[in-house]
C-alpha positions as CSV (number, residue, x, y, z in Angstrom):
1,M,55.8,149.2,80.1
2,H,54.3,145.9,81.9
3,I,54.9,143.3,79.7
4,H,53.2,139.8,80.3
5,K,55.7,137.2,80.3
6,L,54.9,133.3,79.7
7,L,57.5,130.8,81.6
8,V,57.2,127.4,79.7
9,S,58.7,124.1,80.7
10,F,59.2,120.9,79.4
11,F,59.4,117.7,80.7
12,I,60.8,115.3,78.7
13,S,58.6,111.7,77.9
14,L,60.5,108.7,78.5
15,F,59.4,105.4,76.5
16,S,60.1,101.9,78.2
17,G,58.3,98.7,76.8
18,I,57.5,97.3,73.5
19,G,54.5,99.7,72.3
20,A,54.3,101.4,75.7
21,H,54.0,104.9,75.9
22,Q,53.5,107.0,78.7
23,S,52.8,110.8,78.6
24,F,54.1,113.6,80.9
25,Q,52.0,116.6,81.4
26,A,54.3,119.8,81.2
27,Q,53.9,122.9,83.6
28,C,52.1,125.1,82.1
29,T,51.6,129.0,82.3
30,P,49.2,130.8,82.6
31,P,47.0,127.9,83.6
32,T,43.9,127.0,81.5
33,A,40.5,127.0,82.4
34,T,38.0,124.4,82.6
35,Q,35.1,126.3,81.6
36,C,35.3,129.5,79.4
37,I,33.5,132.1,82.4
38,L,35.9,130.4,84.5
39,S,39.3,131.9,82.5
40,E,41.7,134.6,83.1
41,T,41.5,137.2,80.3
42,L,45.4,137.8,78.9
43,C,46.1,141.1,77.7
44,S,46.6,139.7,74.2
45,I,46.8,136.6,72.1
46,D,50.0,136.9,71.7
47,D,50.8,136.0,75.3
48,L,50.4,132.7,74.6
49,N,52.6,132.3,71.4
50,G,55.2,129.5,72.3
51,Y,53.0,128.3,74.9
52,A,53.9,124.6,75.6
53,C,51.6,122.2,77.3
54,T,48.7,119.1,77.7
55,N,45.9,119.1,77.2
56,N,44.6,118.1,81.0
57,S,40.9,119.5,81.0
58,K,38.4,116.5,82.5
59,I,35.4,118.1,81.4
60,A,33.6,118.4,78.2
61,S,31.8,121.5,76.7
62,E,28.8,121.5,75.2
63,C,30.0,124.9,73.0
64,L,31.8,123.2,70.5
65,P,30.7,122.9,67.0
66,D,29.1,119.9,66.3
67,Y,29.1,118.7,70.2
68,I,32.5,117.5,69.8
69,G,33.9,118.9,72.8
70,E,35.3,115.7,75.5
71,N,37.9,117.4,77.4
72,T,38.0,120.7,76.3
73,D,40.7,123.4,77.7
74,W,40.4,127.8,77.5
75,W,41.9,130.7,77.3
76,A,40.6,134.0,77.1
77,F,42.4,137.0,75.7
78,N,42.1,140.5,74.5
79,S,41.8,141.5,70.8
80,K,43.6,144.6,69.5
81,G,41.8,143.8,66.6
82,G,43.0,143.3,62.7
83,E,44.5,139.6,61.5
84,V,45.5,137.3,63.9
85,S,46.8,133.4,62.9
86,I,47.0,130.9,65.6
87,S,48.9,127.7,64.7
88,I,48.8,124.4,67.1
89,T,51.8,122.0,66.6
90,T,50.7,118.6,68.1
91,G,53.2,116.0,69.7
92,L,52.4,112.4,71.1
93,C,49.1,111.4,71.6
94,Q,47.8,108.7,73.7
95,K,44.9,107.9,71.0
96,N,47.0,108.4,68.4
97,M,43.6,110.6,67.6
98,G,44.6,113.8,67.9
99,L,43.2,117.8,68.6
100,E,41.0,120.3,67.8
101,F,40.5,124.1,68.2
102,G,39.1,127.5,67.4
103,I,37.9,130.9,68.5
104,M,34.7,131.7,70.2
105,D,33.3,135.4,70.4
106,D,31.6,135.3,73.7
107,C,31.4,133.2,76.7
108,P,29.3,130.8,77.2
109,C,27.9,129.3,74.1
110,G,29.0,132.3,71.8
111,K,30.0,131.9,67.8
112,H,32.2,129.7,66.4
113,I,34.2,132.5,63.9
114,A,37.6,130.2,63.4
115,G,38.7,126.2,63.8
116,K,40.3,123.0,62.8
117,Y,38.5,120.1,63.6
118,N,36.7,117.3,61.8
119,P,39.5,116.5,60.1
120,C,41.4,116.6,63.3
121,V,44.7,118.0,63.8
122,A,46.7,114.5,63.7
123,A,49.5,113.4,65.6
124,K,52.7,115.0,64.9
125,S,51.5,118.0,62.6
126,V,50.8,121.5,62.5
127,Q,47.4,123.4,61.8
128,K,46.7,126.9,61.1
129,I,44.0,129.3,61.5
130,T,43.6,132.9,60.5
131,V,40.5,135.4,61.3
132,N,39.8,138.9,61.7
133,L,39.1,139.9,65.0
134,T,37.3,143.2,66.4
135,A,39.3,145.7,68.4
136,C,38.3,146.1,72.7
137,K,36.9,142.6,72.5
138,T,37.5,139.6,74.4
139,Y,37.5,136.2,72.7
140,Y,37.9,133.0,73.9
141,L,40.6,130.1,72.3
142,W,39.9,126.0,72.8
143,V,41.6,123.1,72.5
144,D,39.7,119.8,72.5
145,G,41.1,116.3,72.3
146,C,39.3,114.2,69.4
147,S,37.6,111.5,71.2
148,G,39.3,112.3,74.6
149,D,42.8,112.4,72.9
150,V,45.6,113.6,75.6
151,C,48.2,115.3,73.3
152,D,51.3,117.5,73.8
153,F,50.9,120.8,72.0
154,T,52.2,124.0,71.1
155,I,51.0,127.1,70.3
156,N,52.4,130.0,68.2
157,T,50.6,133.1,67.2
158,N,50.7,136.9,65.3
159,S,48.4,139.3,65.8
160,Q,50.5,142.0,63.7
161,V,49.8,144.7,66.1
162,P,53.1,146.8,67.0
163,P,54.1,146.3,70.5
164,D,53.0,150.2,70.9
165,P,50.6,151.0,68.9
166,Y,49.7,154.1,70.0
167,P,52.5,156.4,69.7
168,L,52.3,159.3,72.7
169,G,54.8,161.1,70.9
170,Y,56.0,164.3,73.3
171,I,55.2,165.8,76.0
172,N,53.7,169.7,74.2
173,N,55.3,168.1,71.5
174,D,58.3,169.3,73.0
175,T,61.0,166.9,71.6
176,S,64.1,168.6,73.9
177,K,62.0,167.0,76.7
178,L,62.6,170.0,78.4
179,I,60.3,172.9,79.1
180,Q,62.0,176.2,80.2
181,P,61.1,178.9,81.3
182,I,58.3,178.5,83.5
183,C,57.8,181.4,86.1
184,S,57.1,180.3,89.6
185,G,53.5,180.9,90.8
186,V,51.9,180.3,87.6
187,C,48.4,178.4,87.6
188,G,46.7,176.3,85.1
189,Y,49.9,175.9,83.2
190,E,48.5,173.3,80.3
191,F,50.7,170.1,79.8
192,Y,49.2,168.0,76.7
193,I,50.4,164.6,74.6
194,H,48.3,163.5,71.5
195,P,45.1,161.9,72.5
196,V,45.2,157.8,72.2
197,K,42.4,156.9,69.7
198,N,41.0,153.3,69.4
199,A,42.3,151.8,72.5
200,C,40.1,149.7,75.3
201,N,39.0,150.8,78.7
202,F,42.5,152.3,79.2
203,K,43.1,155.5,81.1
204,Y,46.1,157.8,81.3
205,L,48.4,157.9,84.2
206,W,49.9,161.5,85.1
207,T,52.7,161.6,87.8
208,L,55.0,164.9,89.0
209,D,58.1,163.5,90.9
210,G,57.0,160.0,91.1
211,D,54.0,161.1,92.7
212,D,50.5,160.7,91.0
213,L,48.3,163.3,89.8
214,P,44.7,162.8,90.2
215,W,43.8,163.5,86.0
216,N,42.8,160.9,83.2
217,S,43.0,163.1,80.3
218,N,45.8,163.5,77.7
219,Q,45.4,167.4,78.8
220,I,46.1,168.6,82.2
221,K,46.8,172.1,84.0
222,L,49.0,172.7,87.3
223,D,50.0,175.0,89.2
224,L,53.6,175.4,90.0
225,P,54.0,178.1,92.8
226,N,57.4,177.2,93.7
227,E,61.1,177.2,92.0
228,G,62.8,174.4,91.1
229,D,63.2,171.4,88.8
230,F,60.8,168.9,87.8
231,T,59.8,165.5,86.4
232,L,56.7,165.2,84.7
233,C,55.8,161.7,83.4
234,V,52.7,160.4,81.7
235,E,51.7,156.7,80.0
236,V,48.6,155.1,78.9
237,R,47.0,151.8,80.8
238,E,44.2,149.4,79.5
239,S,42.7,147.6,82.3
240,I,40.6,144.3,80.8
241,G,39.0,141.3,82.1
242,F,37.1,140.4,85.3
243,N,40.5,140.6,87.0
244,N,41.4,144.2,85.9
245,L,44.5,142.9,84.3
246,N,46.9,145.9,83.7
247,C,48.0,145.9,80.3
248,S,50.9,148.7,79.8
249,I,50.5,149.8,75.7
250,S,52.3,153.1,75.7
251,G,54.9,155.4,77.4
252,P,55.7,156.3,80.2
253,V,57.2,159.6,78.3
254,C,58.8,162.3,80.8
255,T,59.7,165.8,80.4
256,K,61.7,167.9,82.3
257,L,60.4,171.2,83.9
258,M,62.5,174.3,84.9
259,V,60.5,176.8,86.8
260,H,62.3,179.9,87.8
261,D,61.3,183.4,89.4
262,A,59.8,186.1,87.4
263,K,61.7,188.6,85.3
264,P,59.9,192.1,83.7
265,F,57.9,191.9,80.5
266,P,60.6,192.8,77.3
267,S,58.1,194.5,75.6
268,P,56.7,191.1,74.5
269,P,55.4,190.5,70.6
270,S,51.9,190.8,70.8
271,I,50.8,187.5,68.9
272,Y,51.8,184.4,69.9
273,C,50.9,180.9,68.5
274,Y,48.8,178.3,70.6
275,E,52.2,175.8,70.4
276,N,53.9,179.0,72.4
277,R,51.8,179.9,75.0
278,N,54.1,178.5,77.7
279,S,57.0,180.0,76.4
280,I,56.1,183.6,76.9
281,V,57.9,184.8,79.8
282,C,55.7,187.7,81.6
283,C,55.0,186.8,84.9
284,N,54.7,190.3,85.8
285,G,52.3,191.1,82.9
286,G,52.3,192.9,79.9
287,S,50.1,192.8,76.7
288,Y,50.0,190.0,74.0
289,H,47.4,187.9,72.6
290,V,47.6,183.8,71.9
291,L,46.1,183.0,68.6
292,D,43.5,179.5,69.1
293,L,45.0,176.3,67.9
294,P,44.1,176.1,64.3
295,E,41.1,173.5,63.9
296,P,42.5,170.5,61.4
297,V,41.4,170.5,58.3
298,D,39.6,167.2,56.8
299,V,41.3,165.7,53.6
300,Y,40.3,162.8,51.6
301,F,42.2,161.1,49.1
302,I,41.4,157.8,47.5
303,S,43.1,155.9,44.5
304,C,43.5,152.5,42.6
305,G,46.6,150.0,44.1
306,E,48.9,151.4,46.3
307,E,49.5,155.0,45.3
308,P,50.2,157.3,49.0
309,Y,48.7,160.5,49.8
310,V,51.7,163.0,49.6
311,D,51.0,165.9,52.0
312,M,52.7,169.7,51.4
313,L,56.0,168.3,52.9
314,G,56.6,165.7,50.0
315,H,56.2,162.8,52.8
316,S,54.1,160.0,51.7
317,W,51.4,158.4,53.5
318,P,50.2,155.1,52.4
319,G,47.8,152.5,52.9
320,C,43.7,152.6,55.0
321,R,43.7,156.2,57.4
322,Q,40.9,157.6,59.1
323,K,41.1,161.0,60.4
324,F,44.9,160.3,61.2
325,E,46.6,163.9,62.4
326,I,49.3,165.0,60.9
327,Y,51.3,168.7,62.0
328,F,52.8,171.1,59.8
329,P,55.1,172.6,61.8
330,K,55.6,176.9,61.4
331,S,52.6,176.4,58.3
332,T,50.1,179.1,58.7
333,I,50.3,182.4,56.9
334,P,51.0,185.3,58.5
335,Y,52.0,184.0,61.7
336,H,53.9,181.1,60.9
337,C,52.2,178.5,64.2
338,D,51.4,174.9,63.4
339,S,48.4,173.6,61.9
340,S,47.4,170.2,61.2
341,I,45.1,168.0,59.1
342,L,42.7,164.9,59.4
343,L,44.0,162.6,56.8
344,T,41.2,159.6,55.7
345,T,42.7,157.8,52.4
346,A,41.2,154.4,50.8
347,T,42.9,152.5,48.7
348,I,41.1,150.5,45.7
349,N,43.1,147.3,46.3
350,R,39.7,144.3,45.6
351,E,41.3,141.2,45.5
352,I,39.8,137.3,45.2
353,R,40.2,135.2,48.5
354,Y,38.6,132.2,46.4
355,W,36.3,131.5,43.8
356,D,33.3,129.9,44.3
357,I,32.0,126.8,42.2
358,A,28.3,125.8,42.2
359,C,26.3,123.5,40.2
360,T,22.4,124.1,39.3
361,N,20.9,120.6,37.5
362,G,24.6,120.2,36.2
363,I,25.2,123.8,35.1
364,V,28.2,124.7,36.4
365,Q,28.7,128.3,37.9
366,I,31.7,130.8,38.9
367,K,31.8,133.7,40.9
368,P,34.5,135.4,42.9
369,V,34.4,135.5,47.0
370,W,36.0,138.5,48.2
371,D,38.8,139.3,50.4
372,Y,37.5,142.0,52.4
373,N,40.5,142.5,54.2
374,K,41.5,144.2,51.6
375,I,38.7,147.0,51.5
376,C,39.7,149.8,54.0
377,S,36.1,150.8,55.1
378,V,36.4,154.5,55.7
379,G,33.4,155.5,54.5
380,E,33.9,154.8,50.6
381,T,31.2,153.7,48.6
382,F,31.7,151.9,45.4
383,E,29.5,151.1,41.9
384,F,30.6,147.7,39.9
385,D,30.7,146.9,36.4
386,Y,31.7,143.1,35.6
387,N,32.7,141.9,32.3
388,W,33.3,138.3,31.8
389,Y,35.5,136.7,28.6
390,D,37.2,134.0,27.3
391,Q,41.0,134.6,28.1
392,S,41.4,132.4,24.7
393,D,39.3,135.5,22.8
394,P,41.7,137.8,21.0
395,L,38.4,140.3,21.1
396,K,37.3,139.6,24.3
397,K,33.7,139.1,23.8
398,T,31.6,139.6,26.3
399,L,30.1,136.2,27.9
400,S,28.0,137.6,31.4
401,T,28.0,141.3,33.2
402,D,26.7,139.3,36.2
403,L,28.9,138.6,39.1
404,M,28.3,135.2,38.4
405,L,29.1,132.7,34.6
406,N,27.7,129.7,33.8
407,V,30.6,127.9,32.6
408,N,29.7,126.0,29.6
409,H,33.1,123.9,28.4
410,S,36.5,123.5,30.4
411,G,38.8,126.7,29.8
412,S,40.2,129.9,31.5
413,Y,37.7,132.8,31.8
414,C,38.2,136.0,33.3
415,L,36.5,138.6,35.0
416,N,37.1,142.5,34.3
417,I,35.6,144.5,37.3
418,G,35.3,148.3,36.7
419,T,35.1,149.5,40.2
420,K,33.8,153.5,41.0
421,A,34.8,154.6,44.6
422,E,33.7,157.7,46.4
423,L,35.3,159.0,49.3
424,D,33.7,162.9,50.6
425,N,34.0,164.4,47.6
426,Q,37.3,162.3,46.3
427,S,36.1,159.6,43.3
428,A,38.2,156.9,41.3
429,Y,37.7,154.6,39.1
430,C,39.8,151.4,38.4
431,N,40.2,148.6,36.3
432,K,41.3,145.2,37.2
433,S,40.9,141.4,35.8
434,Y,41.2,138.3,37.4
435,C,41.3,135.0,35.5
436,Y,40.6,131.1,36.5
437,T,40.6,128.1,34.6
438,I,38.0,125.3,35.4
439,N,38.2,121.9,34.3
440,L,34.6,120.8,33.8
441,D,35.7,117.1,34.1
442,S,37.8,117.6,37.2
443,I,36.5,120.3,39.8
444,P,38.4,120.3,43.1
445,G,36.0,118.5,45.8
446,K,38.5,117.8,48.5
447,S,35.9,118.5,50.9
448,I,33.2,117.0,49.2
449,L,35.7,113.9,47.8
450,I,37.1,112.6,50.4
451,G,40.2,110.0,50.4
452,K,44.1,109.1,50.7
453,D,46.7,111.7,49.1
454,S,49.1,108.8,48.6
455,I,48.5,104.8,48.1
456,C,51.1,102.0,47.6
457,A,49.9,100.5,44.6
458,S,49.4,97.1,45.8
459,D,46.7,98.5,48.8
460,K,43.3,99.2,48.5
461,S,42.5,102.6,48.7
462,N,38.5,104.3,49.9
463,Y,37.2,107.0,49.0
464,Y,33.8,108.3,50.0
465,L,31.1,111.0,49.2
466,N,31.7,113.9,52.4
467,R,27.5,114.9,52.9
468,M,25.0,114.6,55.5
469,D,22.3,114.0,53.1
470,T,23.7,110.5,51.3
471,A,20.3,109.2,51.7
472,D,18.4,111.7,49.5
473,I,21.1,110.6,46.4
474,K,20.2,107.3,44.4
475,Q,22.3,107.5,41.8
476,Y,26.4,108.2,41.3
477,E,28.8,108.4,38.7
478,W,32.1,107.2,40.0
479,T,35.3,107.3,37.5
480,I,39.0,106.6,37.8
481,S,41.8,107.6,35.4
482,G,44.8,105.4,35.0
483,T,45.2,101.6,35.0
484,G,42.9,100.3,38.0
485,S,39.7,98.8,38.7
486,I,36.5,99.4,41.4
487,L,36.1,96.8,43.7
488,T,32.8,97.8,45.5
489,P,29.9,96.2,43.9
490,N,27.3,98.2,42.3
491,P,29.2,101.6,42.3
492,N,26.6,104.0,41.0
493,T,24.3,103.2,43.4
494,K,27.0,103.9,46.7
495,S,28.8,107.0,48.2
496,S,31.7,105.4,48.6
497,I,33.7,102.8,47.0
498,D,37.4,100.6,46.9
499,I,39.6,101.0,44.0
500,H,42.7,98.7,43.4
501,W,45.7,100.4,41.3
502,T,47.6,98.0,39.1
503,S,50.1,101.0,38.2
504,G,51.9,104.0,39.6
505,G,51.3,107.8,39.3
506,L,49.0,110.7,39.6
507,K,45.6,109.0,39.2
508,N,42.1,111.5,39.5
509,I,38.7,109.9,41.4
510,C,36.1,112.0,40.6
511,V,32.1,111.6,41.4
512,R,28.7,113.3,40.4
513,Y,25.3,112.3,41.2
514,V,21.8,113.3,40.7
515,K,19.5,114.6,43.8
516,N,16.0,115.5,43.6
517,N,16.5,115.1,39.9
518,M,19.4,117.8,39.6
519,L,22.6,116.3,38.4
520,S,25.7,117.7,40.2
521,C,29.0,118.8,39.5
522,R,31.7,116.2,38.6
523,Y,34.0,117.0,41.7
524,C,37.4,114.7,41.3
525,I,40.6,114.6,44.2
526,Q,44.0,113.3,43.2
527,T,45.9,110.9,44.6
528,F,49.4,109.1,44.1
529,V,50.0,105.7,43.4
530,K,53.5,104.5,44.6
531,S,54.4,101.8,42.2
532,N,55.6,98.6,42.6
533,S,59.0,97.4,42.2
534,N,60.4,97.4,38.5
535,A,63.8,95.9,37.9
536,G,63.6,95.8,34.1
537,Q,63.4,93.8,31.3
538,D,65.4,90.5,31.1
539,Q,68.6,90.4,29.2
540,K,71.1,88.6,27.3
541,I,74.5,90.1,26.6
542,L,77.6,89.2,25.1
543,G,80.3,89.4,27.7
544,L,80.5,89.4,31.2
545,K,79.4,92.9,32.3
546,T,76.0,94.5,31.9
547,K,74.1,97.6,33.0
548,L,70.6,97.2,34.8
549,A,67.6,99.3,34.1
550,A,65.4,99.3,37.3
551,D,62.7,102.5,37.0
552,P,65.0,105.6,37.8
553,N,62.1,107.1,40.2
554,Q,62.5,104.4,43.1
555,S,65.2,104.1,45.6
556,G,66.2,100.6,46.8
557,N,69.6,98.0,46.6
558,W,70.4,95.6,44.3
559,K,71.4,92.1,45.1
560,T,72.2,88.6,43.6
561,I,69.5,85.6,43.7
562,S,71.6,83.1,42.0
563,G,73.8,82.9,39.1
564,T,76.5,80.4,37.9
565,G,79.7,83.0,39.3
566,L,79.9,86.0,41.6
567,A,78.8,88.9,40.8
568,V,80.0,92.6,41.9
569,F,77.8,95.5,42.0
570,V,79.1,99.4,40.9
571,N,76.4,100.8,43.2
572,K,73.8,98.8,44.9
573,N,71.8,101.8,45.2
574,N,71.6,103.1,41.8
575,P,69.1,101.8,39.9
576,N,71.1,101.5,36.6
577,S,73.9,100.2,38.4
578,S,76.9,98.3,36.5
579,V,77.3,94.6,37.2
580,T,80.1,92.9,36.8
581,V,80.0,88.5,37.0
582,T,83.0,85.8,36.9
583,K,81.5,83.6,34.7
584,K,79.4,83.2,31.9
585,G,75.5,81.9,32.7
586,V,71.9,83.0,33.9
587,Y,72.2,85.0,36.9
588,L,68.6,86.4,38.9
589,F,69.1,90.1,40.6
590,E,66.3,91.2,42.7
591,W,65.4,94.9,43.1
592,A,64.2,95.7,46.7
593,T,62.6,98.9,47.1
594,D,61.1,101.2,49.9
595,N,58.8,104.1,48.0
596,S,57.7,105.8,51.6
597,K,56.9,102.8,53.2
598,C,56.0,101.0,49.7
599,I,58.2,97.9,50.0
600,G,58.3,95.6,47.4
601,K,60.7,93.3,45.0
602,D,61.2,92.4,41.6
603,T,63.9,90.3,39.9
604,V,65.8,90.2,36.3
605,A,67.2,87.5,34.9
606,V,70.7,88.0,32.9
607,E,72.4,85.7,30.1
608,F,75.8,86.6,30.1
609,Y,77.5,84.5,27.1
610,T,80.7,84.1,25.8
611,L,82.6,83.4,22.1
612,P,84.5,80.1,21.5
613,K,87.8,80.5,21.0
614,R,87.9,78.2,17.7
615,L,85.2,76.4,16.3
616,N,84.3,72.7,17.7
617,Q,83.2,69.5,15.7
618,A,79.6,69.8,16.6
619,T,80.2,73.5,14.6
620,L,82.3,72.4,11.7
621,D,79.3,69.1,10.9
622,L,76.9,71.9,10.8
623,L,78.4,73.4,8.5
624,K,79.5,70.5,6.3
625,N,75.9,68.8,6.6
626,Q,73.9,72.1,5.6
627,D,74.2,71.4,2.4
628,S,76.0,68.4,0.6
629,E,75.2,69.8,-3.0
630,F,77.6,72.6,-2.2
631,V,80.2,71.0,-0.2
632,Q,81.2,68.7,-3.5
633,N,80.7,71.8,-5.8
634,K,84.6,72.6,-6.1
635,L,84.1,75.2,-9.3
636,N,87.5,77.4,-9.4
637,F,84.8,80.0,-9.7
638,E,86.0,82.8,-7.3
639,I,84.6,86.2,-6.2
640,D,85.4,88.5,-3.2
641,Y,83.4,89.4,-0.6
642,K,83.0,93.2,0.7
643,I,80.6,94.3,3.6
644,K,80.7,95.8,6.8
645,N,81.6,94.7,9.6
646,P,80.2,95.0,12.6
647,V,76.2,94.9,11.6
648,L,73.0,95.4,14.0
649,T,70.2,93.1,14.5
650,N,67.3,93.6,11.5
651,E,69.2,95.4,9.6
652,V,69.3,95.1,5.5
653,F,72.6,96.1,4.4
654,T,74.5,95.9,1.3
655,V,77.3,93.6,0.1
656,F,79.7,94.0,-2.9
657,T,81.4,91.7,-5.1
658,T,84.0,91.6,-7.6
659,A,82.2,90.2,-10.3
660,E,81.6,92.1,-13.7
661,K,78.4,91.0,-15.2
662,Q,74.8,89.7,-13.4
663,V,75.4,86.5,-11.5
664,E,72.3,84.2,-10.6
665,P,71.0,84.5,-7.2
666,I,72.8,83.8,-4.1
667,Q,71.9,81.9,-1.0
668,Y,73.0,82.3,2.4
669,S,72.6,81.2,6.1
670,W,73.6,82.4,9.5
671,I,74.6,80.1,11.8
672,Q,75.7,81.5,15.5
673,L,78.7,80.1,16.9
674,V,76.8,80.0,20.9
675,N,73.6,77.9,20.5
676,Y,74.1,77.4,16.7
677,S,70.6,78.5,15.7
678,K,70.1,79.1,11.5
679,F,68.8,81.9,9.6
680,D,68.2,80.8,5.9
681,G,67.1,83.3,2.9
682,L,67.5,84.4,-0.9
683,I,69.3,87.6,-2.4
684,N,69.2,89.2,-5.9
685,N,71.5,91.5,-7.3
686,L,70.1,95.1,-8.0
687,E,69.2,96.1,-11.6
688,G,71.9,93.9,-12.8
689,T,75.3,94.8,-10.5
690,P,77.4,93.2,-8.6
691,I,75.6,94.8,-5.4
692,F,73.2,92.9,-3.2
693,E,71.3,93.3,0.0
694,I,70.9,90.7,2.6
695,Q,69.1,91.4,6.2
696,S,71.2,90.3,9.7
697,P,69.6,88.0,11.5
698,P,66.7,89.3,14.7
699,F,69.2,88.3,17.4
700,P,73.0,89.7,18.7
701,G,75.9,87.4,18.5
702,I,78.8,85.8,16.8
703,Y,77.7,84.5,13.6
704,L,79.3,82.6,10.2
705,L,77.6,84.0,7.2
706,N,77.5,81.6,4.4
707,L,76.9,82.6,0.9
708,Y,76.8,80.2,-2.1
709,N,75.1,79.0,-5.6
710,T,75.7,76.8,-8.1
711,R,78.9,78.6,-9.3
712,F,80.8,79.5,-5.8
713,Q,80.9,79.6,-1.7
714,K,81.6,81.8,0.7
715,T,81.9,81.8,4.4
716,L,82.2,85.0,6.7
717,K,82.3,86.0,10.5
718,V,80.1,88.7,11.3
719,I,79.6,90.0,14.3
720,V,75.5,90.9,15.0
721,L,75.0,93.9,17.6
722,D,71.7,94.7,19.2
723,N,70.2,97.1,17.6
724,R,67.2,98.0,20.3
């Protein structure tokens, strides 16, 4: 088999100088053409798989869509039919504009059947197109630099065509590859292989002991006058393009012929099957009869889903087939000759490629767009029954029996399709439901509304309506979700707006408009706003250690801006790192982030404080002077108190006393031992019992709790913990 190989070599680009960029062309094989009519036709699109090069044409093509051609390279290739995928991976580009590419079905200036352009394939990115091609047809692949850009690129393909799509089987269907005996002197001895179907511009090449035979058919007849052993071979070749490139597609397959002298005919049976006609050893005559080859019987089969056809031998034949011949050895009655059928099968596997959304005067309409690759197209016919219903409706009440549904409110809608299919004398009826969820306030509008997928919170972002006829639109309605502001003056008269976001997260940008007195759908796209740095809330901490609380969704690092001593972080890259300081006081810490090229900084202030080892004179004086009457009252009345310790900030807690009867109201004061702040209050006992309720201060710390009235006084040390 002739295999067309591609040899691709690369040059490595070296960079020197500040901001300098120099690109060197790769050695590209096979060479491109600057015009499609000059392209040499390749055997298959897969001959370009792994192709790496730099677009080097200097000629612009007028045939490209939207007249985008600047420096167009061309290849022609023969199609085997079916689905083909082509990916372009761009490397470095001189102008950083990128490439565009596509497929045209004729030259020059044929129909464009697939492509990636507007927007271009950006530098250092990958784009893919997938298209169904017709067999035995030449197509033209083009690559062009956006605005004349020159880029390194690589082509990858997948035609989903097996390397040998036309199996020839064995000569005379003899798996032993040995045909014997053949009588010397025989004339018109017939040899055959299975015929090739659906190939393009092909021919059969027969050889005998390496010498070409003058036949172009799947059946030949040879005269074999001499005794001996001979080798008979056959292959199928395809000739394509104006250069008549030979592409080997099947074979060769060979068999050995053993030709011997004639022997007397030993009373042969009178009946021979057609496939045994060459095995009759009757060179000197005899009475026999060779049966005609049975005509293949047409068999049709149609089913729902992927159910296969099962033949008389129990073999399964899935998928789509048309006039596919299946052989059954020794299957006829009464002579047990070989027979065959021509099988045509179709499976009803109708799938939705995507949902089409349209608007008529503000009314949203949805309908399915079918994936016709799932249809066998072997002669089957269809009749359809449509039934729309609300997915949330348990009764599945019919909303419409048309292919298109008018949608009045957001929700999930299902389309049940009953398909009656017929293929010759066979029929099948299949049911299948497809559901689609639509939000009328957020209809996907990626091709209509254009803007960045992500942006930093501090940056300005632009969004615009991608329509050629915006001049006819006089009124717009722009809406955004989340905290942000539209910077554009009078946005409801503009097809483009600028937005400044003030918080991070996923945002919706929507627009609808009035054109020719008709209200459009509300089209929406999403953008992710990357948050600014957030170091967390300021803290006031008792002790010399705390845990910081920056935004855990950001990556960054901590550092100390200022403080009264040294600060040590457990993990500078952890937003919730613990930090220990050597001295009390106020420290300022910075949390710096680099969130996908969004650089930000934020600071948090932490006040560390400690308790005094003993009360100083100022504290004692404050206690002494806060109520002179209380200090001078030296009654001999004593009451013990029992309270829980520590307590939480702003907590109402219970005080138990040893009093056996109701006492007068008690006054209290909280005095903080660090900054000497004071909080006063009045409490009463509960229902005449020796139980009191008191509220703790709003700030944490170490406090002196003073309880007193005209009959007694009591001072307690209480720890108050943060309740936040």
